[in-house]
C-alpha positions as a Markdown table, in Angstrom:
| # | Residue | x | y | z |
|---|---|---|---|---|
| 1 | Met | 0.0 | 0.0 | -0.1 |
| 2 | Asn | 2.8 | 2.3 | 0.9 |
| 3 | Arg | 4.8 | 1.7 | -2.4 |
| 4 | Gln | 1.3 | 2.7 | -4.4 |
| 5 | Ile | 1.3 | 6.0 | -2.5 |
| 6 | Lys | 4.8 | 6.7 | -3.0 |
| 7 | Tyr | 4.5 | 6.0 | -6.8 |
| 8 | Tyr | 1.1 | 8.0 | -7.0 |
| 9 | Leu | 3.2 | 11.2 | -5.4 |
| 10 | Met | 6.4 | 10.5 | -7.4 |
| 11 | Thr | 4.0 | 10.6 | -10.5 |
| 12 | Lys | 2.6 | 13.5 | -9.7 |
| 13 | Leu | 5.5 | 15.4 | -8.8 |
| 14 | Ile | 7.1 | 14.7 | -12.1 |
| 15 | Phe | 3.8 | 15.8 | -14.1 |
| 16 | Phe | 4.0 | 18.9 | -12.0 |
| 17 | Arg | 7.7 | 19.6 | -13.1 |
| 18 | Phe | 6.7 | 18.8 | -16.4 |
| 19 | Ile | 3.9 | 21.4 | -16.6 |
| 20 | Met | 6.3 | 24.1 | -14.8 |
| 21 | Ile | 9.2 | 23.5 | -17.1 |
| 22 | Thr | 6.4 | 23.9 | -20.2 |
| 23 | Leu | 5.0 | 27.0 | -19.2 |
| 24 | Leu | 8.4 | 28.5 | -18.2 |
| 25 | Ala | 9.5 | 27.5 | -21.9 |
| 26 | Leu | 6.4 | 29.1 | -23.5 |
| 27 | Ser | 6.7 | 32.6 | -21.6 |
| 28 | Leu | 10.4 | 32.8 | -22.7 |
| 29 | Thr | 9.5 | 32.3 | -26.3 |
| 30 | Ala | 6.5 | 34.9 | -26.2 |
| 31 | Cys | 9.3 | 37.5 | -24.3 |
| 32 | Gln | 11.7 | 36.8 | -27.3 |
| 33 | Leu | 9.0 | 37.4 | -29.9 |
| 34 | Ser | 7.9 | 40.4 | -28.5 |
| 35 | Ile | 11.4 | 41.7 | -28.4 |
| 36 | Gly | 12.1 | 41.0 | -32.1 |
| 37 | Thr | 8.9 | 42.6 | -33.5 |
| 38 | Glu | 9.6 | 45.9 | -31.8 |
| 39 | Ser | 10.3 | 48.6 | -34.1 |
| 40 | Pro | 13.7 | 50.2 | -34.1 |
| 41 | Lys | 13.9 | 53.9 | -32.8 |
| 42 | Ser | 15.3 | 56.3 | -35.6 |
| 43 | Asp | 17.7 | 58.8 | -34.6 |
| 44 | Val | 16.9 | 60.8 | -37.7 |
| 45 | Gln | 15.2 | 64.2 | -36.8 |
| 46 | Ile | 12.6 | 65.8 | -39.1 |
| 47 | Asp | 12.8 | 69.5 | -39.4 |
| 48 | Val | 9.1 | 70.8 | -39.4 |
| 49 | Thr | 10.0 | 74.3 | -38.7 |
| 50 | Pro | 7.6 | 76.5 | -40.9 |
| 51 | Pro | 9.3 | 78.9 | -43.7 |
| 52 | Ala | 9.7 | 82.2 | -42.5 |
| 53 | Asn | 6.9 | 84.6 | -43.5 |
| 54 | Asp | 8.9 | 86.9 | -45.5 |
| 55 | Leu | 10.3 | 84.7 | -48.0 |
| 56 | Ile | 9.2 | 85.4 | -51.4 |
| 57 | Val | 9.7 | 83.2 | -54.4 |
| 58 | Ser | 9.9 | 85.1 | -57.6 |
| 59 | Pro | 8.1 | 83.7 | -60.8 |
| 60 | Pro | 10.4 | 82.8 | -63.8 |
| 61 | Thr | 11.1 | 85.9 | -66.0 |
| 62 | Leu | 9.4 | 85.2 | -69.1 |
| 63 | Lys | 11.2 | 86.3 | -72.5 |
| 64 | Lys | 9.0 | 89.0 | -74.2 |
| 65 | Ala | 8.3 | 88.3 | -77.8 |
| 66 | Thr | 10.0 | 90.3 | -80.4 |
| 67 | Asn | 7.4 | 92.4 | -82.5 |
| 68 | Trp | 9.1 | 91.8 | -86.0 |
| 69 | Glu | 6.3 | 93.6 | -87.8 |
| 70 | Thr | 7.4 | 96.8 | -86.1 |
| 71 | Ile | 10.8 | 96.2 | -86.9 |
| 72 | Leu | 10.4 | 95.2 | -90.6 |
| 73 | Ser | 7.7 | 97.6 | -91.8 |
| 74 | Pro | 10.0 | 100.6 | -92.4 |
| 75 | Tyr | 12.5 | 98.6 | -94.1 |
| 76 | Ile | 10.0 | 97.0 | -96.7 |
| 77 | Glu | 8.5 | 100.2 | -97.3 |
| 78 | Gln | 11.9 | 102.1 | -98.0 |
| 79 | Leu | 13.1 | 99.2 | -100.0 |
| 80 | Leu | 10.1 | 99.2 | -102.2 |
| 81 | Gln | 9.5 | 103.0 | -102.4 |
| 82 | Thr | 13.1 | 103.6 | -103.6 |
| 83 | Ser | 13.1 | 100.6 | -106.1 |
| 84 | Ser | 13.0 | 101.8 | -109.5 |
| 85 | Ser | 13.0 | 98.5 | -111.2 |
| 86 | Tyr | 9.5 | 97.3 | -110.5 |
| 87 | Glu | 7.7 | 95.8 | -113.2 |
| 88 | Gly | 4.1 | 94.8 | -113.1 |
| 89 | Asn | 3.3 | 91.3 | -112.0 |
| 90 | Ser | 6.8 | 90.8 | -110.9 |
| 91 | Val | 7.1 | 87.3 | -109.3 |
| 92 | Leu | 9.1 | 88.0 | -105.8 |
| 93 | Leu | 10.8 | 85.1 | -103.6 |
| 94 | Ile | 11.5 | 85.8 | -100.4 |
| 95 | Ser | 14.5 | 84.0 | -99.0 |
| 96 | Asp | 15.0 | 82.1 | -95.9 |
| 97 | Ile | 16.7 | 84.3 | -93.0 |
| 98 | Gln | 20.5 | 84.6 | -92.9 |
| 99 | Asn | 21.3 | 84.5 | -89.3 |
| 100 | Arg | 24.6 | 86.2 | -88.5 |
| 101 | Ser | 23.6 | 87.3 | -84.8 |
| 102 | Gly | 24.9 | 84.2 | -83.2 |
| 103 | Asn | 21.3 | 84.1 | -81.3 |
| 104 | Tyr | 18.2 | 81.8 | -82.0 |
| 105 | Leu | 15.9 | 83.4 | -84.3 |
| 106 | Glu | 11.9 | 82.8 | -84.5 |
| 107 | Thr | 12.5 | 82.2 | -88.0 |
| 108 | Asn | 9.0 | 81.4 | -89.0 |
| 109 | Ser | 7.4 | 84.5 | -87.2 |
| 110 | Ile | 10.0 | 86.9 | -89.3 |
| 111 | Asp | 8.9 | 84.8 | -92.6 |
| 112 | Ala | 5.2 | 85.3 | -91.8 |
| 113 | Thr | 5.8 | 89.0 | -91.1 |
| 114 | Leu | 7.8 | 89.6 | -94.3 |
| 115 | Tyr | 5.0 | 87.6 | -96.4 |
| 116 | Arg | 2.3 | 89.8 | -94.8 |
| 117 | Leu | 4.3 | 93.1 | -95.1 |
| 118 | Ile | 5.2 | 92.1 | -99.1 |
| 119 | Asp | 1.3 | 91.1 | -99.5 |
| 120 | Ser | 0.1 | 94.7 | -98.2 |
| 121 | Gln | 2.2 | 96.4 | -100.6 |
| 122 | Asn | 0.3 | 94.8 | -104.0 |
| 123 | Arg | 3.5 | 95.0 | -105.7 |
| 124 | Tyr | 5.0 | 91.6 | -105.9 |
| 125 | Thr | 3.3 | 88.0 | -106.0 |
| 126 | Ala | 5.4 | 86.4 | -103.6 |
| 127 | Leu | 6.0 | 82.5 | -104.2 |
| 128 | Thr | 4.6 | 80.2 | -101.4 |
| 129 | Lys | 6.9 | 78.5 | -98.9 |
| 130 | Asn | 5.7 | 75.1 | -100.3 |
| 131 | Glu | 6.7 | 76.0 | -103.9 |
| 132 | Ile | 10.2 | 76.9 | -102.6 |
| 133 | Asn | 10.6 | 73.9 | -100.2 |
| 134 | Gln | 9.8 | 71.7 | -103.2 |
| 135 | Val | 12.7 | 73.0 | -105.4 |
| 136 | Lys | 15.1 | 73.2 | -102.6 |
| 137 | Gln | 14.3 | 69.5 | -102.0 |
| 138 | Gln | 15.0 | 68.7 | -105.6 |
| 139 | Ile | 18.3 | 70.3 | -105.8 |
| 140 | Gly | 19.4 | 68.9 | -102.1 |
| 141 | Ile | 18.9 | 71.9 | -99.8 |
| 142 | Ser | 17.0 | 71.1 | -96.6 |
| 143 | Ala | 13.9 | 73.1 | -95.9 |
| 144 | Asp | 15.2 | 74.3 | -92.7 |
| 145 | Asp | 18.8 | 75.1 | -94.2 |
| 146 | Lys | 20.9 | 76.9 | -91.5 |
| 147 | Leu | 23.9 | 78.1 | -94.1 |
| 148 | Val | 21.7 | 80.5 | -96.0 |
| 149 | Ser | 23.4 | 82.1 | -99.0 |
| 150 | Arg | 22.5 | 84.3 | -101.8 |
| 151 | Ser | 23.7 | 81.9 | -104.3 |
| 152 | Lys | 21.8 | 79.1 | -103.0 |
| 153 | Met | 18.6 | 81.2 | -102.9 |
| 154 | Ile | 19.2 | 82.9 | -106.5 |
| 155 | Ala | 19.5 | 79.3 | -107.7 |
| 156 | Val | 16.3 | 78.5 | -106.5 |
| 157 | Ala | 14.3 | 81.6 | -107.7 |
| 158 | Lys | 15.7 | 81.0 | -111.2 |
| 159 | Leu | 14.2 | 77.5 | -111.2 |
| 160 | Leu | 11.1 | 79.1 | -109.9 |
| 161 | Asn | 11.5 | 81.8 | -112.5 |
| 162 | Ala | 11.0 | 84.4 | -110.0 |
| 163 | Asp | 12.2 | 88.0 | -111.2 |
| 164 | Tyr | 13.1 | 89.2 | -107.8 |
| 165 | Leu | 14.8 | 87.7 | -104.7 |
| 166 | Leu | 14.2 | 89.5 | -101.4 |
| 167 | Phe | 17.1 | 88.4 | -99.5 |
| 168 | Thr | 17.1 | 89.4 | -95.5 |
| 169 | Thr | 20.5 | 88.9 | -93.1 |
| 170 | Ile | 19.7 | 89.9 | -89.3 |
| 171 | Tyr | 23.3 | 90.9 | -87.7 |
| 172 | Ser | 21.9 | 91.4 | -84.3 |
| 173 | Val | 18.4 | 90.6 | -82.6 |
| 174 | Pro | 16.8 | 93.7 | -80.3 |
| 175 | Thr | 17.4 | 93.9 | -76.7 |
| 176 | Asp | 16.2 | 96.4 | -74.2 |
| 177 | Ser | 19.0 | 98.6 | -74.8 |
| 178 | Ser | 19.5 | 98.4 | -78.7 |
| 179 | Asp | 17.7 | 97.7 | -81.9 |
| 180 | Ala | 17.9 | 94.9 | -84.0 |
| 181 | Val | 20.6 | 95.4 | -86.8 |
| 182 | Leu | 19.7 | 94.0 | -90.2 |
| 183 | Ser | 19.7 | 94.5 | -94.1 |
| 184 | Leu | 17.1 | 93.7 | -96.9 |
| 185 | Glu | 18.2 | 93.4 | -100.4 |
| 186 | Leu | 16.3 | 93.3 | -103.6 |
| 187 | Ile | 18.1 | 91.0 | -106.0 |
| 188 | Tyr | 17.4 | 90.7 | -109.7 |
| 189 | Thr | 17.2 | 86.9 | -110.4 |
| 190 | Lys | 18.6 | 86.8 | -114.1 |
| 191 | Thr | 22.0 | 88.8 | -113.3 |
| 192 | Gly | 22.2 | 88.5 | -109.4 |
| 193 | Glu | 22.4 | 92.4 | -109.4 |
| 194 | Ile | 21.6 | 93.8 | -106.0 |
| 195 | Val | 19.2 | 96.5 | -107.1 |
| 196 | Asn | 18.2 | 98.1 | -103.8 |
| 197 | Arg | 19.4 | 97.5 | -100.4 |
| 198 | Ile | 18.3 | 98.7 | -96.8 |
| 199 | Ser | 20.2 | 98.6 | -93.6 |
| 200 | Ser | 19.7 | 99.7 | -90.3 |
| 201 | Ser | 22.0 | 102.6 | -90.3 |
| 202 | Glu | 19.6 | 104.2 | -93.1 |
| 203 | Ile | 16.3 | 103.2 | -90.8 |
| 204 | Asn | 18.0 | 104.8 | -87.8 |
| 205 | His | 19.5 | 107.7 | -89.5 |
| 206 | Gly | 15.9 | 108.6 | -91.2 |
| 207 | Glu | 14.2 | 108.4 | -87.8 |
| 208 | Ala | 16.9 | 110.7 | -86.2 |
| 209 | Thr | 16.2 | 113.3 | -89.0 |
| 210 | Asn | 12.2 | 113.3 | -88.7 |
C-alpha cells in the first residue's frame, strides 16, 4: 500500500515539474517574439520648422516676344519706295533668313511677317513656302537650311522663274537697350545684281532726322 502511495506521489511530482518547465519555456518564447517585433527607433530628426513669413519666391522671367512687324515694316516700305526696277506682275521669292546674330531666331515668325508686309504693298506676287521648299528638296537643300546664302537662294529663284529675290540678313537681335541690326536686299534674279539695299544705319538715320 505504501509503495502505491509513493508511486502516485512521485508521478504527480514529475507531472507538475513537466507542466512548470513547459510554462516557463512558453513564457521565454513569448518574450523573445515581443523583443524581435519591436520597431527600431530612428535617430533621424525631421525639421518641421515652418518657412519664414518674409520668404518670397520670384516667378520665372518670361522672355518678351519680339514684334518683328514693327521692326521690318519701315525696311519694306523704304526698300519698295526707292526701287525703280519694279515691273508689273513681278514674281518675288522671299528667301530664308540669313542669321548672323549668333542667337536663336524665330524664323517662322519673321517669314510670316515678311509675307504679310509684301502682300500689303500689292507690288509683287510672292512665291509660297511650299513652292520654294519643293524646289529646294529637288536640288538637295534642306527645308530648314541653316547655311543660307545668296547663291543658293538665287538658284532656287531661277528654277521658279522668279523675277526678284528678297534677301534678309539679321546681324543682331533686339534687346532692351539696343535695336535689331539687319539688312534687306532686292536682287534681280537673272543677273544676281542687288538693285536695292536697306540697312539699319539708313533706317536709324531716317528716324533721327524726322
